[in-house]
N, C-alpha and C positions, 0 to 999 in steps of 0.2 A: 386578605390584605395583610401586609407585613405588620408584625407586632411593634417593631421599632420604626421610627421615621426613616424613610429612604433618603439617601444623600444625593444631592444635585450640585454640580459645579457650575457656577454662573460666571461667565467670562465676558467682561465688557470694560473698555478703558474709559467710557463715559460714566462718571460717578453717579449722576442723577438717574441715568438709565439703568445702571447696575442695581442701584438701590430700589428702584421701582419694581424690577423683575424679582429681586430677592424678597421684597415685601409680599408680593403676590404668592410666591412659593411658600413662604413662612406661614401665611394665612391658610394655605391649602394643606398644611401639616407636614411639610418636607423640611429636612435639615439642609441648609444651604452653605456651601463653601464658595469663596469668591476669589477671583483673580482679575487683574487689570491689564495683563499682557500675555502674549503667547508663551513666553518662557516659563512664567509662573504657572500657567495653565497646564503645560506638559508635566511640570514637576509634581504638582498636586494630583494630577490624574494618575501618574505612575505610583505615587505614594499611597493614595487613599482609594484608588480604583472605584470611583463613583459609578453607578449604573448609567447615569445620564450627564452629559455636558451640554449646557446651553451656551452657544458660542457665537459671539459677534464676528462679523466678517472683517471689519476694519479694526486692526489692533496696531499699536505703535511700533512693535518690533517684528513680529511674524504675522503674516496674514492669517485670518481665521480659517481660510481654505487650506493653507499649508498645515496649520495646527491639526485640523481634521484629518488630513492625509497621514500625518505622522501618528496620530492616535490609532487609526485603522490599520496602519502597517506594523504597529508594535505588538510583540508577542503577548504582552500582559494587558494591553489596552485595546486590542482589536475588537473586543466584544462590547465596549462601551458605546451606548447610543449617543448620537450627536444631533442636536437640534440647532441648525444654523439660523441666525437672525441678522437682519440688516434693515436700516432705514434708507440707505443710499444705493447699495448694490442690489437693485430689485428687478433689473431687466431679466428677460427669459434666459439670456446667455449666462448671467450671473448665477441664477438659481441652478441652471444645468451644471455649471462648473462646480458648485458646492456639492451637488448630489453625486457628480462623477468622482469627486474626491472622497466619497464615502459617507457624506451626511445622510442621516436617516429621514430627515424632514427639513423644511425650510419655511420660516414665517417672516412676513414683511412687517416691520415696525411702523407705527405703533400697533401693539397687539392688545386686543381686549382681554381682560383678566380671565374671563370664562374660556376663551379660546386657548390661551396659554396653558391654563390648568388642564383642559381637556386633551390637548396634544401631549402634554407632559405625561399624563396618566396613561395615554395610549402607548407611548413609547416605552414606558416602564412595564406595562403589561407584556409588550413584545419582548422586552429584555428578560422578564421572568420566564416566559415561555421558552425562549431560546436557551436560557440557563438550565431549565429542566431537561431539555433535549440533550444538552451537552453532558449533563450528569448521567443521564440514562445511557448515552453512548459510551461514556467512560466506563460505567459499570459493566456494560455488555462486553466491551473489549477486554476488561479485566477477567471476566468470567470465561471468555473464550481462551484467553492465554492460560488460565488455570486448567481448563479442560485439556488443552493441547499438552500442557506440562504433565498432567496425570497420565494421558494416553502414551506419551513418550516414555515415561518411567515404566508403565506396564509393558510396553513393547520391549524395552531393554531387559525386563525380567523374562519375557518369553524368549528372547534371543539367548539369554544365558542358559535357560532350560533346554532349548533346542541344541545348543552347542554341546552340553553335557550328554544329551541323548544321542547325538551324532557320533560320539566316540564308540558306541556299541556296534556300529555297522562295520562289517568286515569286507563285504564285496565292494569293489571299486565303483561299479555302476550305481549301486544303491547309495553309497556315500556321496557321489557326485550329485545325485538327485536331491539328497537331503541338504547338501551345501547350497544348491540353487534355491531351495525353499527358504533357507536361512537368509540368503542374500536378498530375497524379496521382502522378507520381514524387516531386514536392516534398512532397505530403501524407504519403506514406509516410516520407520522410526526416524530416519534422517529428515524426512519431510516434516514431521511433527517437531523435531528439534529446531528446525529453521522457522517454523510458524511461531513457536514460542519466543524466539529471539526477535522476530520481526515486529515493527511498530504497528503493522496492520495485519491482524490475524485473518482477515477476510480475503486477502490476496497474497500472491507470491511474486517476489521479484525474481524473474526468470534467469537473468544473467548470473547472479550470485548463486542461485540454487543449482542450475544445471552444471556450471563449471565446478562447483563444489562436489556435486554428485559424481561427475566424471573423474575428479581427483580421487575420490574414495573408491570408485570402481577400479581404477588403475592400481591402487595399492592392494585391493582385495584379490586381484587376478595376477599378481606379480609371479606366482608360481607357474601359472599357465602360459603367460607371455611376458617373460622378464625383460625383453628388449622392445616391447611394443610401445608405440607412441600414440597417445590419445590427445587429440586436438579438439578444442571447443570454441565455436564462434556463435555467440548468443546475443541477440539485440537486447538493449536495455528497456524491457517492457515489463509491466506488472499485469498479471492475469488473475482472474478469480481463482480462489483456492481449489475448487473442485476441478477446474480445467488444468491448472498447473500440476496438481497431483497426478492426473491421468497422463499428462505428457511426461512427467518425471518417471513414472513407472514404465512407460513405453521405452524411453531412453535406457532405463535400467536393463530391460530385457534385451534390446538390440545390441547394446554395448557389451553386456556380459557374453552374449552369444558370439560376437565378433572376437572378443579377446580370448575366448576359449577355443574357438574353432578356426579362425582365419589363419591360414598358413601360406604366405606368399612363397613363390618358387625361389625368389632371391630377396635377401635383405630382411629387415624387421617388419612386423605387422604395423600398419598405420591405420588408425580408426579416427574418423572425423565426424563430429556432431555439429550441426548448424541449425539454428532457429532464427528465421528471418521473415520479414514481411513478404507476402506473396499477393500480387495484384492489390486491390484497394481494400478488400474486406476479408482477407484470409492471412494465415501464417503458414509457413512451410518448414517442416522439420525433416532433415535428412541425416541419416547415419550411414556413412560410407566406410568400407575397408578395402584393402588391397589383397585380400586373401582368396578371392574367388568364391565359387559356390560352396555353401555350407549351411548346416542347420535345416536341411530339407527332410521330408518324410523318408524314413528308412535309415537315417543315420543312427549311429549308436547313441545310447543315453536317452535323455528326456524327449528329444525331438521325435522319437518313434510314436509317441502319443500325441505330439503336436501341442502339448500344454502351453509352451511359450507362445506359439503362433496363435492359439485360441485366445490367450490372455491379451496379446497385443490387439487382435481383432476386436475383442470385447471393449477394450479401453478406447480404441479408435472410434468405435460406434457410439460410445458414451459422449464424445465431444463432436459428433457428426462429421468425423474426418474420413478422408479417402486414402487408403494405404496402397502403395504400389512398390513391389520389390523386383529388382532386376539383378540377375547374376550372370557372370561370365567367368572365363578362366582366370582373369586377372583382377576382377573387382566385383564387389557386391554393394548395391545401394538401395536403401529403403527410404521412400519418400512418403511423408504424411502431410496432406493439405487439410486444414481444418478452419472453420469460421473464426475470425478474430473476435476476441472479447477483451481487447486491451482496455484496461482501466485508465492508465495514463502512462506516457513515456517516463522512464526513470533517468536520473542524472547519471552520466558515465561514471563508473567506479573510479575512485582516486587511486 
């Protein structure tokens, strides 16, 4: 039990009724604030943030139902428990309306003192339990952000060391392989950078992440394809972090390969990345370029060992995806269909 009396806001325009309720609560050991209208009730609730408001339905300025709705919609007051009470609006439709507006319970007046105290204590227990869960969740999110921040800093250190080490390679082929390894580490570091900045470290907002990743890849590969165009079309969806990370690394491999090796017969290279809904329960990732066949076994460089191909296949398997690649003289398209784990749609970026 709390060491100090818990605060309850009692809202009723009927003075005798308000006095009777406050007296019961005082005897039960609670500290009681009072309001006689909806405007004062909202002001006191925002200023004092009581864990519980006992709210009459019929108020002279704003209905108790509307006061409840505004409390539950407020950023600072949404967690306040609301006990709606009435002696006149007691039909089933009235009680349903109050509960639909966010009320946590409803009592019909007159109320026996024992029942009022019991319901009050039950709602306060629920408030304390929810408050403990909110604090635990906030601590967990803070810890995850700190972990992501530390991982990001460690990866940046690794990148710096790799860059220094890479200066020792003299052979062009060896240097290119090392640069691709650095690019993979950079992609992972970028993921943790965005996880640290995001409000939800357990998920990734794919539009912002993939478009940002494509912009970074275009800058990184400017020496290989200075005139290349990199287009990104990504739906505003939020995916679990483990799934979003795998997709981002697949995009990294496919786009890097296209920017380095796609050579159209005429004009500049154009690479397109799309992530859209596919059927009802899947997402479709496509990476297309106009450079024709490239990056197959037997080509120069890393693809002789198929490391990039094996990495993409391993990541696709992790998200239960199916990868299909088609090549022709004028185009190459990689399609990855994987089960949707959309957490929620995101608002379009401003």
